[in-house]
N, C-alpha and C positions, 0 to 999 in steps of 0.2 A: 490368453486369459480364459480359463475354463469356468463355465457357469455351474452353479450347484444344482442338485437334483430339484426339478420342479419346472415352473413356467416363468419365462422371462416376461416381465410386465410390458415390454415394448414389442417383442417379437411374437408373444403369445404362443410359443412353441414349447412343449415339454421335450427337453432334450437331454435329461440325465447328465451323463459325464461328457457329452459331446460339447465342442466349442460352439459359440454362437454363430461363427461362420458356417460350420457344418450344418447346424440346425436350419439356418436360413437358406443356404445354397443347395440343400437337398443331398449333401454328401452323407454317406453312411460309413461307419467303421466296419469295413469288411476284412475279415482275415483271409488275405489272398492265398495263404498256404492251403486252406481248405478247398480252394477252387483250382489250384494248379493242376495241370494235366487234364482238366475237363474242358471239352470243346465249348460247352455253354458258358464256361467262365470267361472265355475271350469275348463272347458276345456281351456278357454282363459288364465286363470291364470297359469295352468299347462304348456301351451305352452310358456308363457312369462318366467317362471322360467327356462325351458329347454333352451330357446333361450339365456337367460342371461348366464347360465352356459357354453353354447357352445361358447359364444363370450368373455369369460374371457381373452384370449390372446389379443383380440382387446381392452378390457378395460385397460389392462396394457399398451398397446401402447398408448391409449388415455392419461393415466396418464403421460407418457413421454412427450406428446405433449402439456400438459395443459399450461405450462409457455410460450410456443411459439406462442400462439394465438395472442399475441401482444408483441412489444418490451419491454425490461426491461432497465431502465435507472438509473444509479447511479453515485456517485462521489467518488473520492479517494483523501484523504488529508494525507500528511505526515509531521511529525515533526513540529507541530505548536509551541512547546516550549513556552507555555504561561508563562509570567512573570508578576506577579501582582506588580503594582507600589508601593504598601505598603511595599514590600521587598527591595525597594531602586532602583533607576535607575540613580544615579549620584554619583560623588565622585571618588577618586583615585582607590579604590578597584574595583568598578564597571567597570571603564574604563580599568583597567588591565585585567579583565576577557574578555572584548570585544576584546582586542588586541590579546588574545590567542585563542578566539573562536568567530569569527565575525558574530554574529547573530543580527538581528534587535530586540533586546529584549525590548527596550523602546517602540517600535511600535507594539509589538507582539499582544496585545489585539485589537488594531485598525485593524491590518491585519487580525486577525481571524474573527472579526466582518464583515469586507468587504468580505472575502472569503465565509463565511456562507450565507451572503445575496446573493452573486452570485450563490451559490449552489441552494438556494431556487428558484431563478429565472430560473434555468435550468430545473425545473419540474422533478427532479429526485425522485425515490421512496425511496432510502436509500443512506446512505453515509458510507464509510469505513474510519477509521482513523488508520493508520498503526504504531502507537507508537510515543514515545517522545511527549506526550501531554503537558508536563510541562518542565520548564527549567531544574530543577534537582530534581524532585520528591517531591517538597514541598507540604505539606498538604493544605496550603492556595491556592496554584495554582491549585491543583486538584479540590478543591471545586469550584473554580471559573470556571474551565473548565466544570464541570458538569452543572453549570447554563447556560453556553453558549449552550451546546449540548441539554439541555432541551428546550431551546427556539427554536432550530431548529426542534425538534420533535413536538413541538406545532404547527409548520407550516406544519405538515403532513409528515415529512421526518424522517424515522427511522435511527438510528445511531448504528454502530457496531465498537467496539474498540479492540485493542490489546495493551499490554504494550510495551514501548521501553526501552532501556538500562538506560535512565535517570529517569524513572518513579517510581521505587520501591527500597526500602532499600538503598537510595542514601546518602552516608556520606557527599556529597558535597552540600546538601540542606542548603542554607545560606540566610541571609539577609545582605544588604550592608549599612554600616553606615560610611560615610566619607572615611577614608583610611583603614578601617578594615571591616571584615565580621564576622557574628556571626551565629552559627548553629541554624537551625529551624527544626521543625518536618518534617520528611519524612513519607512515608506510607509503610505498609507491603503488601505482596501478598493478604492476606485476606481482608485488607482494600481496595485494588484496586478492588477486586471482588465486595465488598459491594458498594463502591462509584459509580461504573459503572454498577451496577446491571441491570438498565433499558436499558443499551446500549450494549446488547449482552447476558449477563449471565442469566438474567431471561427469555430471549426468546430462549435460547439454547434448541435444541432437544437432545443434548448429551454434556457432560462435560468430559474432560480428567482428570483423577484422579491424574496425576503426574505434571500438569502444569496449567497455566491459558488459555489453549486452549479449544475451543468449536466448535460446529457445530450449525448453525442456518439456517432456511429456510424462508427468507424474502418474497420470491415469490414462489408460488407452482411450484415445479419441479426444483428449483435452490437452491443448498446448498452453504452456506458460510463456509469455513473451516478457522477458526481463529486460528493461530498458535503462541504460546508463544515461542520466540526464545532467551530469555534473561537469563543472568547469575547473576541476582540480589541476589541469595543466596550466592554468593561469595563476594559481595561488603562489607558487614559489617566486615568480617574477614580481608580483605585486607586493608580496610580503604579508599578506593576510588571507584569511579564509574567504573565498569568493562564494557568496550566498546564492547568487542567481544560477539559473540552469538553462540548458538548451539541448536539443537533439541535433547532433551533427547531420549535415545534408547526406553524407554517405550512409550514416546509420538509418536515417529516415528512408532512404532508398532500400536498404536491407530489410527494414521493417515491412515496407509495402510488399516486397517479394515474399516474405514469410507469410503475410496475410493471404496473398494469392495462393501460395502453396497449401495453406491450411484449408482454404475454401475448396480447392481442387481435390484434396484428399478427404474432405468431409470432417475436418477437425474443428471443434469449437476452440475459441481463443480467449484467454484472460491475460491482460497486460498489467504490469506493475512497474512503477518507477518512483523516484523520490519527489520531484517537483510537480506542482499542479499543472494540469493540462487545460482545465476550464477554470475561470474565475469563480470563486465561491460566495462572493457577495458583490453587489454593484459598487464599483470604485476600487476593488482590490488591485486591479491593474494599474491604477494611478498611485495609490498610497503604499502598496506592498508588492510592487512589480517583481521583485526578486524571488517571490514565492511561486511564480509561474515560469514556464519555459519561455524562452524568447519566441516572439511571433506566435504566441499561443493560439489566437483564433484561427489562423491559417493552418497551423499544424493539427489542431483538433479536428477541423473540418476535413483535412486531408486523410487523417486516419479513419474518420467516420466513413468517408467515401470508400476507403479500402476495406471496410467491413468490420472494423473494431467496434464492439458494443460497450465494453467496460474497461476501465483502468483504475487500479488501486494506487493511491498516492499518499504522501505524508507532508513533511516539511513545515507546513504552517501551524501544526499542533492543534488542528480543529477537527472535530467529529462532524463531518459535513459531506453532502453529496450534491452534485450539480451537473446540469446539462448546459450547453450553450443556449442562450435565450435571446429573444428579440426585445424591443423596447417595452413590450407588454408583459414580459417575463414568461412568454410561451417558449417551450423548447423548440429549437430549430435543427436539432441533431439528435441521433439515437445513441450517441456516445456519452456515457455517464462517467464522470470522474468521482470516484468514491474515496474521499480523503479520511484518513484515520488519525485520531489525536495522538500526541506524543505520550509514550508510556510514562515519562518522568515529569509530566505536567498535568495538573487537574484538567479534565476528569480522569486521567490515567486509564484510558479505555483502549480496547482492541475490538476486532471484528471476528465473528464466527459466521461463515458463509456456507450455505448448502446449495449445491447445483442439483436441481431435481431432474427427474427423467424426461421432462418436457423442455429442458434447456432454460429453465428459469432460475436465476440466482436469488436466494432469500438471504438477505444481509441483516445481521443482528449485531447489537452492541453488548459488550460485556465490560464491566469496570472492575479494576482491582480494588477490593474492599478490605482485605486483611494482609498485612505485611509484618514480617518478623523484625520489628524495630520499635523503639520506645518513643511514643508521642504523648507522654504525660496523660495517659488514659483517654485521650481524644480519639474518636474513630478516625481511621486513616483518611477517608474521603474528606472529612471536615478539616483535618490537618493539611491535606493537599490544597484545598480551596483557600484556607486562611493564609497559607504560605504564599500562594500565587497573588492573592488580592493585596496583601501587605506590601509586596514588592512591585506589583504592577501599577498601583496608583501613583507613586512618586516617579516611576519610569515614564508613565504617560504624561505626567505634568511636565517633565523635562522635554519630552518630544513636542508637546503643544507649544512650548516657548520657542523651541528651535525651528520647528517645521511650519507652524502656523503664525508665528510672531505674536502670540498672545502675551499680554502682561502676566507676570508671575502670579498675581492674585487671581486673575481670571482663569489661568491654567489650573491653579490649585482647586478652584471651584468646579471646573469642568472635568477634571481628571477622574473622579469617582464615577461619573456618568459614562464616560468613554470606557473605563475599565469594566463596568458592568456589561456594556455592550460586547466588548471583546470576550469576556468570560462566557456570556450567553452563546456567542458564536462558537467558542471552543467546545461547549457542551453539545450544541446542535439543537435543531428544531426550535430555534429562537423565535420569540414573539414578544414585542415590547409592551410593557404595562401602559395603561392609559396615561398616567402621569408622564412617562417618557415620551409617548407620542406627542403630547402637548408641548413638551420642551423642544422636541425636534422641530415642530412647526414654528415655534417662536424663533429658534435659531435660523431656520430657513428664511424667515422674513426680516432677519437682522442684516446689518452691514457686514462686510468682510472684516476679519477672517471668520467670524462666527457663522456666516452663511455657508461657507465651504465645509466647516466642521459639522454643521447640521446635515449637509448632504452626505458626508462620510458616515455619520451616525445612522441616518436613514438606510444607507446601503448595508451597513453591518447588521442592522436589525431586520432586513428584508431577506427572508429565508427562500432561496431559489429552489425550484423543484429538482428532484423529488424530496421526500422526507429524509431525514439524516440518520437517525438511529436504527430505524427498522424500515427497510425498503426492498424493492424487488426490481430486478433488471433482467430482461430477456436477452439471451445470447444468440437467438435465432432471428433470421431476417423476418421483418413484419410484412 
């Protein structure tokens, strides 16, 4: 990587067309031909070699600093759940699906187009997509996603992907025809690697032998650790999409080895995967355990000890960031799990991240606000929120009856309150209004099951550190 004419802000050396290594190590671009045959030339060359050998530690330090000569800028997108209209987007069967899983599937392609155009305008160098690229792993949808990502790469932005739980071996891959659905082809892990070859796998500097995990170096000095956290090998046997996640023991060993290599070589590391590594509100591990990897506290602590500082995740559809915390909500680890909301669910957000020259990640939120679709003159964000709220309230009411054994009348009364809490958590930086705080206290002092429900509400409304939509994380050791 050659630096431009001028001074590197880290090295403080004017080095013109010389590389940063040459500028730091004291090497000079000498035209050997001019010195050939000259006795003094041999002395100069000998001195040059000795000087170079003596400054090898400085060279290694320069390698560590190379990526820091200018900021690195990238995007993070989660859960686009692309659904091709050819697979149906009307009829009783399709509407039933949306009532159970309120995603903006009809608009998924328009939302993806809008988001990728916004990403291109942000002048990022690369983009991470943290899984659930498709609705349910349909081959048709994967092929269409590949075309979208190829267009982004043609605009000079590299793309790196990992699979989500919906993407591979999914028995729920269907097309909708009226009041029925019919199975369509899903894809295997090998097909995923082939389809997305140009979006991470062909650019990898190392591949995990036990999963679809890999390491890439999109910018010199910065490693991307792409982690496959899905259980798609279990789905065909069980006959349904397995929501939960895990990091295989062999893959965890591989990850630790990569982190040691990165440290030895002076590389900074950013990880990304589909499932959460830290819980994002108190009680998530009890009520929504499938949105975290198995044995998440131990795995998170293990990766933190290995030197990982940040991991970008998705899956839960929430714009949130969280550290491991103790009972006082004080962070007990330096590893931050930065979760990004689903592109096809309100608030339809993604991340823009800048790694500055001091190793600090500046993480910002962007929302899709304009989409090429008809919403009866309503702004897109209002349409997205109304769509979610209208389907989430009856969905929550059914869950309260089933999981908390509430009478239907009580569930209908509580559902809007719980839905408000969930939506606030999806948006991030949640803070309960005074009226809600009072209601939570009343529920906490009530008999079961309302008391447990009060604990869940308090947990959802308790925003764990750091802030969610705008935050900063250091990649360097403190």
